[in-house]
C-alpha positions as CSV (number, residue, x, y, z in Angstrom):
1,M,10.2,45.8,34.2
2,L,11.2,47.0,30.6
3,Y,15.0,44.9,31.4
4,F,12.0,41.9,32.3
5,F,10.8,41.3,29.4
6,R,13.4,42.0,27.2
7,Q,14.7,39.4,28.7
8,I,12.2,36.9,28.3
9,L,11.7,38.2,24.2
10,R,15.6,37.4,23.9
11,N,15.5,33.6,24.9
12,E,13.3,31.2,22.3
13,W,11.7,29.3,24.8
14,Y,10.1,32.1,27.3
15,F,9.0,34.2,24.3
16,V,6.9,30.5,23.2
17,L,5.9,30.1,27.0
18,L,4.7,34.4,27.0
19,M,2.8,34.1,23.8
20,G,1.1,31.5,24.6
21,L,0.3,31.6,28.3
22,L,-0.4,35.6,27.3
23,S,-3.0,34.9,24.9
24,R,-4.5,32.4,26.8
25,G,-4.5,34.5,29.6
26,I,-6.5,37.4,27.7
27,I,-9.1,34.3,27.2
28,I,-9.0,33.3,30.9
29,I,-9.8,36.4,32.1
30,T,-12.2,38.0,29.5
31,M,-14.9,34.5,29.5
32,M,-14.0,34.7,33.4
33,G,-13.9,37.9,34.9
34,I,-15.1,40.4,32.4
35,T,-18.4,38.4,31.0
36,P,-20.3,37.5,33.8
37,L,-20.1,41.2,35.0
38,L,-21.9,42.0,31.4
39,H,-25.6,42.1,31.2
40,I,-26.4,40.6,27.7
41,G,-29.6,40.5,27.3
42,A,-33.6,40.8,28.7
43,D,-33.6,36.6,29.4
44,N,-30.1,36.3,30.6
45,N,-28.3,38.9,33.5
46,G,-24.9,37.3,33.1
47,V,-23.3,34.3,32.6
48,N,-21.7,31.5,35.0
49,F,-18.2,32.6,36.7
50,G,-16.7,29.4,36.8
51,W,-15.6,26.7,34.0
52,E,-19.1,26.3,32.6
53,V,-18.1,29.8,30.2
54,F,-15.7,27.4,28.2
55,S,-17.7,24.7,27.5
56,A,-20.9,25.9,24.5
57,W,-22.4,24.6,21.5
58,D,-20.3,21.4,20.5
59,S,-18.2,20.8,23.7
60,G,-21.4,19.5,24.9
61,L,-21.2,16.8,22.7
62,Y,-17.8,15.9,22.5
63,Q,-18.8,15.9,26.8
64,Q,-22.0,13.4,26.0
65,I,-20.1,11.1,24.0
66,A,-17.1,11.4,26.6
67,I,-19.8,10.1,29.1
68,N,-22.4,8.2,27.5
69,S,-20.8,7.4,24.5
70,Y,-22.2,7.4,20.6
71,D,-26.6,7.9,20.5
72,T,-26.5,4.1,19.1
73,S,-30.6,3.9,20.0
74,D,-32.8,1.7,17.0
75,T,-28.6,1.6,15.2
76,E,-29.6,4.7,13.5
77,P,-26.6,7.7,14.0
78,G,-27.0,10.4,16.1
79,S,-26.2,14.0,15.3
80,N,-23.0,13.4,17.2
81,V,-21.9,10.6,15.5
82,A,-20.5,13.2,12.9
83,F,-17.1,14.4,16.1
84,F,-14.3,12.1,16.4
85,P,-13.8,10.3,18.6
86,L,-10.6,10.7,20.0
87,F,-11.0,13.6,21.9
88,P,-14.3,12.2,24.0
89,L,-12.0,9.3,24.3
90,L,-9.0,11.5,26.3
91,I,-11.5,13.5,28.2
92,R,-13.0,9.8,29.3
93,L,-9.3,8.8,30.6
94,G,-9.6,12.2,32.5
95,T,-13.4,10.8,34.0
96,V,-12.2,8.2,35.4
97,V,-9.5,9.4,37.7
98,G,-12.1,11.3,39.0
99,F,-11.9,15.2,37.5
100,P,-14.9,16.6,36.2
101,S,-15.7,16.1,32.2
102,N,-15.4,19.8,31.5
103,L,-12.0,20.5,33.1
104,V,-10.8,17.4,31.9
105,G,-11.8,18.6,28.2
106,I,-10.3,23.1,29.2
107,I,-6.9,20.9,30.4
108,I,-6.4,19.2,27.6
109,N,-7.0,21.5,24.1
110,N,-4.9,24.0,26.5
111,T,-2.0,21.4,26.7
112,A,-2.1,20.1,23.5
113,F,-2.0,24.3,22.1
114,I,0.9,25.2,23.7
115,V,2.9,22.0,23.1
116,T,1.9,23.2,19.3
117,L,3.5,26.1,20.0
118,F,6.3,24.5,20.4
119,V,6.1,22.6,18.2
120,V,5.7,24.8,15.5
121,Y,8.8,27.2,16.8
122,I,10.9,24.5,16.7
123,W,9.7,23.3,12.6
124,L,10.0,26.7,11.8
125,K,13.4,27.8,13.2
126,K,14.7,24.3,11.0
127,T,12.7,25.3,7.6
128,N,13.2,29.0,7.9
129,D,14.6,31.0,10.6
130,D,14.4,32.2,14.2
131,V,12.4,35.6,13.2
132,A,9.9,33.9,10.5
133,A,9.6,31.3,13.6
134,R,8.4,34.0,16.7
135,W,5.9,35.4,14.6
136,V,4.0,32.3,13.0
137,V,4.1,31.5,16.9
138,A,2.3,35.0,17.5
139,I,0.4,34.6,14.8
140,L,-0.8,31.0,15.7
141,A,-1.2,32.4,19.5
142,W,-2.9,35.6,18.8
143,C,-5.0,34.4,15.9
144,P,-8.4,35.3,17.7
145,L,-9.9,31.4,16.3
146,S,-7.0,30.4,18.8
147,I,-10.2,31.0,21.4
148,F,-11.1,27.3,20.2
149,G,-7.9,26.1,21.7
150,T,-8.8,26.9,24.5
151,V,-12.3,26.0,25.3
152,I,-14.5,22.5,24.8
153,Y,-13.0,22.1,21.1
154,T,-10.5,19.8,19.4
155,E,-8.7,22.6,17.7
156,G,-5.8,22.5,20.4
157,V,-5.5,18.4,20.2
158,F,-5.9,18.2,16.2
159,L,-2.6,21.5,15.8
160,L,-0.5,19.1,18.0
161,F,-1.2,15.8,15.8
162,S,-1.0,17.1,12.6
163,S,1.9,19.6,13.1
164,L,3.8,16.9,13.9
165,A,3.0,14.1,11.3
166,L,3.8,17.3,8.7
167,F,6.7,17.9,10.7
168,S,7.9,14.4,11.2
169,F,7.3,13.2,7.4
170,E,9.3,16.1,6.0
171,N,12.3,14.9,8.4
172,K,10.8,11.5,7.2
173,Q,10.1,9.7,10.4
174,Y,8.2,6.7,9.0
175,T,6.9,5.4,12.5
176,Q,6.4,8.5,14.2
177,T,4.0,9.8,11.1
178,I,2.0,7.0,11.4
179,I,1.6,7.5,14.9
180,W,0.8,11.1,14.7
181,G,-1.2,10.8,11.4
182,I,-3.1,8.3,12.8
183,L,-4.1,10.2,16.2
184,A,-4.6,13.4,13.7
185,T,-7.4,11.4,11.9
186,A,-9.3,9.6,14.8
187,T,-9.7,13.6,16.3
188,R,-10.4,15.3,12.6
189,I,-12.0,14.3,9.7
190,T,-10.2,17.1,8.0
191,G,-7.3,14.8,8.7
192,L,-7.7,13.3,5.6
193,A,-5.9,15.8,3.7
194,L,-2.5,14.3,5.2
195,I,-2.4,11.6,2.9
196,P,-3.0,13.1,-0.3
197,T,0.3,15.4,0.9
198,F,2.3,12.4,1.7
199,L,1.6,11.1,-1.4
200,F,2.4,14.0,-3.7
201,I,5.9,14.1,-1.4
202,A,6.7,10.6,-2.4
203,W,6.1,10.8,-5.3
204,R,7.4,14.1,-6.7
205,K,10.3,13.5,-4.1
206,K,10.6,10.0,-5.9
207,L,10.7,8.4,-2.3
208,S,10.8,5.1,-0.8
209,F,7.8,2.7,-0.8
210,M,7.5,3.4,2.7
211,A,7.1,6.7,2.8
212,Y,3.4,5.9,0.1
213,F,3.0,3.3,3.0
214,T,3.0,6.1,5.7
215,A,0.5,8.3,3.7
216,F,-2.2,5.1,3.8
217,A,-1.7,4.7,7.2
218,S,-1.6,7.8,8.8
219,G,-5.5,7.8,7.8
220,G,-5.6,5.2,10.2
221,G,-8.0,7.1,13.1
222,T,-10.5,7.6,10.3
223,F,-10.5,4.2,8.7
224,L,-10.5,2.6,12.5
225,Y,-13.8,5.2,12.8
226,S,-15.3,4.1,9.9
227,F,-15.3,0.3,10.9
228,Y,-17.1,1.3,14.1
229,C,-19.6,3.0,12.3
230,W,-20.4,0.2,9.6
231,F,-20.0,-1.9,12.5
232,Y,-22.7,-0.4,14.7
233,F,-25.1,1.3,11.8
234,N,-24.4,-0.4,8.8
235,D,-22.8,2.9,7.7
236,P,-19.2,2.9,7.2
237,I,-19.4,7.1,6.4
238,A,-21.9,7.7,8.7
239,F,-19.9,10.6,10.4
240,I,-20.9,11.7,7.1
241,T,-24.3,11.2,6.0
242,V,-25.6,12.6,9.4
243,Q,-24.2,15.7,8.1
244,H,-26.4,15.9,5.2
245,T,-29.5,14.3,6.8
246,E,-29.3,16.4,10.4
247,W,-26.9,20.1,9.4
248,Q,-28.7,19.8,5.7
249,R,-25.2,20.1,4.2
250,K,-25.2,20.0,0.4
251,R,-22.7,17.8,-1.6
252,G,-19.6,19.5,-3.7
253,I,-19.6,23.2,-3.1
254,D,-22.0,25.1,-0.9
255,W,-21.8,27.8,-4.0
256,E,-25.5,29.7,-2.8
257,G,-24.0,29.6,1.0
258,W,-20.6,32.0,-0.6
259,G,-22.7,34.1,-2.9
260,R,-24.7,35.2,0.4
261,M,-21.2,35.9,2.1
262,L,-20.0,37.5,-0.8
263,A,-23.0,39.5,-1.5
264,E,-22.9,40.8,2.4
265,I,-19.2,42.4,1.9
266,T,-20.0,43.6,-1.0
267,I,-23.5,45.0,-1.3
268,G,-24.5,44.3,2.9
269,G,-26.7,42.0,4.5
270,K,-29.7,43.9,4.6
271,N,-30.0,44.4,0.5
272,W,-29.2,40.5,0.3
273,A,-31.9,39.6,2.5
274,A,-34.6,42.2,1.0
275,G,-33.5,41.3,-2.5
276,S,-33.7,45.4,-2.9
277,L,-31.6,48.0,-2.2
278,V,-32.7,48.9,1.3
279,D,-29.6,50.0,1.9
280,V,-27.7,52.6,-0.2
281,W,-24.8,53.3,2.0
282,H,-23.2,49.9,2.4
283,P,-22.4,49.5,-1.4
284,L,-21.5,52.9,-1.7
285,L,-19.1,52.7,0.9
286,F,-17.9,49.5,-0.2
287,I,-16.8,51.0,-3.9
288,L,-15.8,54.1,-1.9
289,I,-13.2,51.8,-0.1
290,I,-12.3,50.0,-2.6
291,V,-11.7,52.9,-5.1
292,I,-9.4,54.7,-2.5
293,A,-7.3,50.8,-2.1
294,Y,-6.9,51.4,-5.5
295,G,-5.4,54.5,-5.8
296,L,-3.0,54.1,-3.1
297,W,-2.0,50.8,-4.8
298,C,-1.4,52.8,-8.2
299,Y,0.4,55.5,-6.9
300,R,2.6,53.3,-4.3
301,T,5.6,54.4,-5.7
302,F,5.1,57.9,-4.7
303,I,3.6,57.7,-1.4
304,P,6.0,56.9,1.8
305,K,6.0,53.1,2.4
306,V,5.2,54.1,6.0
307,Y,1.7,56.0,5.2
308,F,1.3,53.2,2.9
309,D,1.0,50.9,5.2
310,Y,-0.5,52.6,7.6
311,S,-3.1,53.8,5.1
312,L,-4.0,50.2,3.6
313,C,-4.7,48.9,7.6
314,S,-6.9,51.6,7.7
315,L,-8.8,50.6,5.1
316,F,-9.0,47.2,6.0
317,F,-10.2,47.8,9.2
318,L,-13.3,50.7,7.9
319,L,-14.1,47.6,5.8
320,W,-14.6,45.1,8.5
321,L,-16.2,47.4,10.8
322,L,-18.5,47.7,7.0
323,S,-18.7,43.8,6.5
324,G,-17.7,41.9,10.1
325,D,-17.8,38.7,10.0
326,S,-18.5,38.0,6.4
327,L,-15.4,39.7,5.5
328,L,-13.0,37.5,8.2
329,N,-14.7,34.0,7.6
330,T,-14.3,34.5,3.4
331,L,-10.7,36.2,4.4
332,S,-10.5,32.5,6.3
333,V,-10.5,30.6,3.3
334,L,-10.2,32.3,-0.1
335,G,-7.9,34.8,1.6
336,G,-5.7,31.8,3.3
337,L,-5.8,30.3,-0.5
338,V,-4.4,33.5,-2.2
339,L,-2.2,33.4,0.9
340,L,-0.7,29.9,0.4
341,L,0.1,30.5,-3.2
342,C,1.5,34.0,-2.8
343,S,4.3,32.7,-0.1
344,R,4.3,29.3,-1.9
345,K,8.4,30.0,-2.0
346,R,9.1,30.8,1.4
347,L,7.8,27.5,2.8
348,S,8.7,23.7,2.7
349,L,6.6,21.4,0.0
350,V,5.3,19.5,3.2
351,V,3.5,23.0,4.8
352,Y,1.9,24.2,1.1
353,I,0.8,21.3,-0.2
354,Y,-1.4,20.3,2.5
355,G,-2.7,23.6,2.9
356,L,-3.8,23.4,-0.5
357,F,-5.1,20.0,0.2
358,A,-7.2,20.9,3.2
359,L,-8.8,23.9,2.0
360,G,-9.8,22.0,-0.7
361,L,-11.2,19.6,1.6
362,L,-12.8,22.4,3.3
363,L,-14.5,24.1,0.4
364,S,-16.0,20.7,-0.8
365,S,-17.6,20.1,2.4
366,G,-21.1,21.4,1.5
367,G,-21.4,24.0,4.1
368,T,-19.7,27.2,5.2
369,I,-20.8,26.7,8.6
370,S,-17.6,27.1,11.2
371,L,-15.0,27.3,8.5
372,N,-13.4,29.4,9.4
373,R,-12.7,27.5,12.7
374,L,-12.0,24.8,10.3
375,A,-9.3,26.8,8.5
376,Y,-8.0,28.3,11.8
377,G,-7.4,24.6,12.0
378,I,-5.2,23.9,9.2
379,I,-1.7,24.5,10.3
380,S,-0.4,25.9,7.1
381,L,-2.6,29.1,6.7
382,S,-0.9,30.0,10.2
383,I,2.5,29.6,9.0
384,A,2.1,31.5,5.9
385,L,0.6,34.2,7.3
386,G,3.5,34.7,10.2
387,V,6.1,34.0,7.4
388,T,4.8,36.6,5.4
389,V,4.6,39.4,8.3
390,S,8.4,38.2,9.0
391,R,9.2,39.4,6.3
392,S,7.6,43.3,7.0
393,P,6.9,43.7,11.2
394,R,4.5,46.4,10.3
395,W,2.2,44.7,8.6
396,G,3.0,42.0,11.9
397,Y,2.3,44.3,14.2
398,F,-1.3,45.8,12.5
399,V,-2.5,42.2,12.4
400,L,-1.2,41.3,15.9
401,G,-3.1,44.5,17.7
402,F,-5.9,43.4,15.1
403,F,-6.2,40.0,16.1
404,S,-5.7,40.9,19.9
405,L,-9.0,43.1,19.9
406,L,-11.3,40.1,18.3
407,L,-9.4,37.7,20.5
408,I,-11.1,39.6,23.2
409,T,-14.9,40.0,21.1
410,F,-14.6,36.8,20.6
411,S,-14.0,35.4,24.2
412,L,-17.3,37.7,25.2
413,R,-19.2,36.3,22.0
414,F,-18.2,32.4,23.2
415,A,-18.8,33.0,27.0
416,Q,-22.3,34.2,26.1
417,N,-23.3,31.5,23.8
418,Q,-23.6,33.7,20.8
419,W,-22.3,32.3,17.6
420,V,-18.3,32.7,17.0
421,A,-17.7,30.9,14.0
422,I,-20.1,31.5,10.9
423,L,-23.6,30.7,10.7
424,P,-25.2,28.5,8.5
């Protein structure tokens, strides 16, 4: 058996497929096999054993759009207008041939996610090396937010089309870039980060006029949806308007939301909610962890590297136990920004610039809800983390182990209809 797995790991295609199937298998087993056996509250003795466990929160809205289109009653946009049309359209095409919408959504998202792993592997093997490519695939597959590449959400589809658009532009295949870019921007508004990315690369590398045209044309998916909103609602940015009216998003950076998350990490959620020091242990433990980490860093030259690495990993794990989701959500965006800056010399220019523009778009979105999930949809962050840990496998194994634990817990929470991404 050990020989069998060694042979799989030596074959690049088997490795990519193995990472995808194993991580998806963990999610499916947890959601369909383990979760229904758990008692999850007085009002619910369990969850269904069927495909319904893969549909929660936004999933129902995608299926609603696929079956009944957008809510256009009284010519006023409904909240579902915030969801872009490509994924519901693909589901609609699947239901035409007789399949149920939930099953079609699951198949589309999972297929796109697995294909993304192969695309990213080919891409990173070309720009970096085989080792880095394998680590990036492993990080992308086992990241706990990759659960949204299995349930009825757009992560798998968006990751596929945005990765293909970036890869094609890097290879100066402009026609393909336009096609993939249109599909990406028809899937999610964050695909618009492709436009300034391509424009900057075209200017920096002094590319031809076609590169500039490609940059604007790649936003065609969002532009077409904007025309749809203009025609039906007399508002070309209805998909943004409803987020402010229905979801109470702010304009610009949500300083209050970020302040709350940082406060929950440093002083604790109870102290933040009460406006006073009702839990003295949280800030004391936070300070203790930071002091120990600082001491380890200052004396790292006197500590064997293996002990230094294990000590920092242990401290991070303790900090996560103390701060929970607030730490993970903050690291997804702010930590992702630091990671990009620190690893910029090991990333291709397209990957680096796209990551910066996409993160900037998220930070200025006016809210903190679901930012960790949306940050996972920025392929540059997974690439940056994978390339970084490829140079220090000990850290890489810790990250994968930690990710695996979170992947199971996130799967349990989603199947129990508990919120996985950050709440507003």
